[in-house]
N, C-alpha and C positions, 0 to 999 in steps of 0.2 A: 376618375371621371370629372370633367369640368375644369381641371387645373389649367389647361392651356387656354381655355376661353376666359377664365378669370384673370390670368396674367395679361392677356391681350386687352381685356376691358380696362384694367387699371393702369396700363402702360403710359397713358397720357392724362391721367386724372389728378396727379399730385397737386399741381398748382391750384386747381379748382377746390380740392378738398381743404387745403391749407387756407385758402381765401374764405371758405365757409366757416371754418373754425374761428378765424379772426372776427367774423361778424358777431359771434357770440362772446368772444373774449372782450370785445370793446364795450360790452354791457356789464357794468358793475352790479352783479347780482347777489350781493351779500344780503342776508335777511335784515329787514328793517321793520319799523312799526307798521302794523296792518292799516290799510285804507279800504274804503268801500270797493268791493270787487277785487281787491289785491290782498289776499290773506297773509302774505309774507312781505308786503311792501312793494314799492315800485320796481326795484331792480329785478327780483326774481320773476315778477309778472312780465316785465319787458323781455326777459330772456326767453320765457315760455312762448310769448307771442312771436318772437323772431324765429325760434325753432319751428313753430307751426308754419310760419311763412315759408321757410326753407322746404319743409315737407310738402306743402301745397305746390310749390314750384316744381317739385319732383313728381307731382301727379298722384300723391297718396291721398286716401280718404282719411281725414283727420277729425279729431273731436277734442274740444276743450272742456275739462271738468272743473269749471268755476275757477280757473286760474290756479288750481292746485296741481293738475296733471294735464298734459296733452298726449294723446295717443295717435298712432298712425297704423293703418292696416295694409299689409302687403297685397292682399287680394280680397275677394269676396268669400273666401273659405273660412271656416272657424279657425281661430288662432290655436295652433299646436305648440308654437314656440314663442316665448316672450323675451324681449330684450329690454332691460331697464337701465336708464342712464339719467343723471340729474344735471340741471343747468344752474343750480345755485352754487355759490362758492363761499369760502371763509374769507375773513378780512385779509387784505394784502399785508398788514403789519408793516414793518420797516426793514431796511437793509437791502432793498432791491438795487441792482445795477442796471436793470432793464425796466422800461415802462411796464407796470403790471397790467395795464388795460389797453395795450395797443395790439399785441400779437407781433412779436419781432422774430424774424427768421435769421439765424446766424449759425454757420458751421453745421448745418443739418439739424439744428434744434429749433423748436418753436417755443418761444418764451411768452409767458403771460399767465395770470391767475385763471385757472380752469383749463389750461392747455392740456394737462394730464388728468385733472380731477374736476370735472368729468366731461367738459365741453368737447375736447378733442375726441374721446371715445364715443360721445353721443353722435357727432357728425359722421364718424367712421361707420357707426351702425346705420345711419340713414343711407349712406352710400352703399353699404353691403346689401341692404334691402333693394335699392334701386338696381344694383348689378344683378342680383338673383332674379328679379322680375324680368329683366331684359334678356338674360341668358336662357332662362326657362320660364316663359310666361304661363305655362300650363301646370304649375305645381298643384298637387292635390290637397295640400294643407296650408294654413295661413300662418302669418307671423305678425305679432303686434309689438311695435316699438312704444315704450312707455317712458315719457320724459317728465321728470318731476322737478320740484322747485324748493324742497326743504330737507334734502338728505343730510346736509351738514348740521342741522339743528334738531335731529330726532325723527325725521321721516314722517312728519305729520301729514305730508301730502299723500303718502300711500295709505295712511290710516283713514283718510277721507275717501280715497279712490277705490281701494280694494273691496269694500263692502258693496260698491255699486257695480263693479266689473271684476270678478275674480281673475287671478292670474292664469295664463294658459298652463297646460299640464307640465311643460318644460320651460324653464326660465334661466337665463344667465344675465349677469351684469358685468360690463367691462369697466368696473369701478375699483380695480385693484391691480393685479399683476398675474403673469403666467407662472406655471402652467394652469392648474385648476385649484381654486380654493373651495373646499367642501366642508370645512369646519370653521366657524367663527365663534370666538369666545363670547360668553355672556357679558353683561355690562351692569355696573352699579355706579350711578352718578348722582348721589343725593346733594341737594342744596341744603346747607345747614348754617346755623348761626347762633347768636346770643345777643341779648340787650342788657344794658346796665345804665344807671344814672351817671351823668357826667361827674367826674372827680377832678377838681382843679389842681390837686397836689402835684408838685414837680419833683424830679424830672418825669416827663411822660411822653408817650407817642400820641400825636394828634391825628395822624392818618396813615393808612397804607393803601396803595392802589396797585393791585397785582394784575393778573390776567383777567380777560373777559370772555374767553372761549374755552369751554371745558375740555375739548379734545386736542388741545395744543399745549405742549410744555411751555411754561411762561418764559418769554424772552426778556421782558422788562418789568421792573417793579420800582415804585417810588414810595418814600416814607418821609414824614415830617415829625420833628421832635421839638420839645420845649424844655428849657431848664437844664440842658446837658451841654457840657463843653464840646466845641467842635473837634478839638484834638482827641478827646475820648472816643468820639464816634469814628473819627478817621482811623484811629488805632484798631478799633474793633473791625472796621471794614477791611483793613489791610490783612488782618489775621484771617477773616472769613474768605477773602479773595484767595489767599494762599492755600486754604483748605479745599475750596470748591472750584476754583477756576472762573467763577463769576466775577466780573469787574465791577468796581464801585466808584462812584464820584460823589464828593461831599461838598456842599456849599452852604452859605448862610444867607438867608433872605428874610427880611422883615422880622428879625428877632427869632427866627426858627432855624434849626439845622435841617437841611434837605438832603436826602440821600437818593441816589439813582443807582439801581443794580441792572446790569446788562448780562444776560446769559445767552443760551443758544436754543432756539425753538426746535421742536420735533413733534411728530405725531404722537399722541398719547399712547398708542399701542406699542411704540418702541421708545420708551423714555430714556433708555440708556444712550440714545443718540443725541440727547439734548443736555442742557445745563439749566436747571430751573431757578430763575432769578428770584421767584417768589419765596421759595423755601430757603434759599440762601439769605435773603433779607430777614426772614423770621429768625434764622439762626443767629444772625448778627445782632438783631434787636434784643433777643432773649438773653444775650450775654452782657447787655449794658446794665449799669447800676440805676435802674428805674424804681420809682416809688411803687410799693406793693398795692396795686389797685386791681379792680376787676379787669380793666383793659390789659394791664401788664400780665396778669395771670392767664388771660386768654391767649396772648401772644406766646407766652412760654409753653402753654399747653399745645398750641398749634405746632410750635417748633418741635415739641417732643413727639407728637403723633405723626408728624410728617417731616422727619429729618432729611437733610440733603443726602442724596445718594440712595435712599431707601425707595427703590422702584417697584417693590413687591408687597407693600402693605405690611411689612413685618412688625413695625412699631404699633400699627393699628390692630394687629392680632389676626390678620386674615390671609397671610401668605400661605399658598397651597399650589399644588400642581398635579397633573396626571400624565400618563404616557402618551395619550392620544393628542391632547390639545396644549400641553406645556404648562408653563408657570403663570400665575396671576401677575398682572402689572397694575400699578396704581400711581397716579400723578395728581398732586394737589395743585390745581391749575387756575382757580378763580378766587379772588379775594378782594373785598372792599371793607376797610375798617375805619371807623370814625370815633368820635368822642363818646358815643352812646351805644356802640354795638358793632357787630360785623356780620357779613354774609360771605360764605365761601362755598366752594364745590370741588370735589375731586372726581376723577375719571378712572374707574377700575375696569379692566378687562379680565373676566373670570373664566377659568377653565371649566370643562364639562363637569368636573367633580364638585364645583361650587354650588351650594344650596343656601337657602335663607339661613338655615341653622348654623352654617360655618362661615357665612359671608355677611349678609346684610344685618342679621341680628347681632352678630359680634361687633361689627363696625358701629352700629347705632348705640350699643351699650358703652363702647369706648368713648364715643362723643358725649353721651349723656353723663358719664362719670366726670367730665370736665365742665358740666353745666351747659353743654351745647345741645340744641334740639334740631332734628331734621324737619325742614320746612316744605320741601318738595322732592319728588322723584325718589321716594324712599324704597320703592320696589326694585328688585333686581330683574334685569332683562335676561331671560334664559339664553343659553348658547344655541347655535344652529348647526345641524349636522345632516348632510346628505351623503348616503353611502357611496363609496368610491366605485362600486360596481353597477351604479345606476346607468340607464341608457344614455342619459345626457353626459355624464362624466366620461364614459367610454368613447362617445362620439367626439367630444371636445379634445380629449387626449390623443386620439387617433389623428385628428386634423393637425393638432399642434406638432406632433412628431413628424408628420409628413412635410409640413411647410418649414419647420425650423431645423430639423435634423437633431433636435435636442431630446433628451429623455423626458417623457411626460409623467407627472405624478400629481397626486392630490396633496394639498397642504392645509395646515391649520394656522390661523392668524388671530392676532388680538384685535385687529381693526374690524369694525363692522362694515359690511358692504350693503348695497342697496337691496339685496335679496335676503337679508337676515330673517325677515318675517314671511318669506315665500317658501312654502313647503316644497322640497325637492330642488330648490334653486341653488345655483353656485355662482362664483365669480370667476371670470375668464378674461384676463388682459387688463390694460393694454401694454404694460411694461414687461420687457423680457428680463429674465434673471440677471441681476447685477446692475440694472439701471435704477438709479436713485433720482426720481423726478422732482425731488424737493417739494413734494406735496405738502401744502399748508405752510411752507416756508418761503423765504425770499427767493426770487428768480426761479420759480416753478417753471418747468419746461417739459415738453414731450419730444421724443426722438421721432422725427418725421418718417424715417424708414420703418420704425416700429408701428406707427399708425397705419402706414400703407400695408404692411404685412398683416396687421389686424383686419383691415378692410377685406383682404383676400380670404383670410381664414373664416371670418364671419360669413362671407358669401358662400364659401364651401359648406359650412355647417348648415346654413339655411337650405341650400340645394340638397344636401344629403338627408336632413331630417324631414323635409317637407316634400320630397319628390312624389 
């Protein structure tokens, strides 16, 4: 029922939908320092306001929750279905061949930061609500679209919003991939570090600058050294490059040896897809003949706890897995080290079997044994699980199979989606199996045909669940 009407409705809407997505891509909505009335900075606030303008243009009743979240209601009925999407993005990084903030269409793909994660899916959700309302204006139940602005940095937007307006009974987020994601691993992302008095003894490392975003495999890392011959460093770099595939460049500047490591970025939930420049740099530095100082010992301990290629926290002592949700992953992704201390952060995605006793407590002890202390985010975020036989899962899988001809199934992932804290919530779309949208990487893109398919499926789901 409704399939023919839905196909007809969207037959001439592609150009307008792509144009709307580009309106949001052009806003650089990476989190910044807060300003009055802008809890996550100017960019996320501007994206929320533009999203609200688009919803107002479509005739929806909208509400702004202090520039944390914007909502839109399908009709005047109580919301039975919630759709959650976010308008913030991660940093563009480097390596792009397309402009990251233009919205470029080429060969059926829409390029730009946020095209797939999550501005494209957000706009598709708007249009699905518009289509459902026009196809059947007499639906007996409501739908609420929830647009947020801080998913990429911990979902503080939802922490603020949900106590004020609880999520509808059923919720999905197009913040991942198809078919249905009903299990999301837990998360442990402590910020940790150490301090020490400056020691002028040479040779020494004076600085390391690694990643700045916890949920991305570090692509670039730089370090500076004093009192060590450039040829010695170059030889160590060549050896590490051969072992890791991370490329190194060495130069001399103002009496220091400077090293730049270039790896491959990837989402922290799939670290095997990347090459971590930060841990490769640590491995190289740990092998150098440096003076035995607190700084040198910290570098060697970090290299031991987070060796290159250890994507499962084996050296940290937390490697584990279960049949339902798979194996733990761990990425040491953030590091800033100077003459008097360091701050770092790792991102671990924990299976359902992970508890404080076998995860966070074990990791904290391993860090403490090296003289490192946890500074922030020491608690483990529990996993999320919605049963595969729930009403929502069954409805989503039915629609997916009817529209794609592919087998529908529920999946477990390491990445957290926007419904991680929503009881009964699941992730649904917008990438088909086999599509790598390069989320969080250079040249992120969305497949336009998949966005249009998603618009149709979301419309069908609204009409079926809210009839």
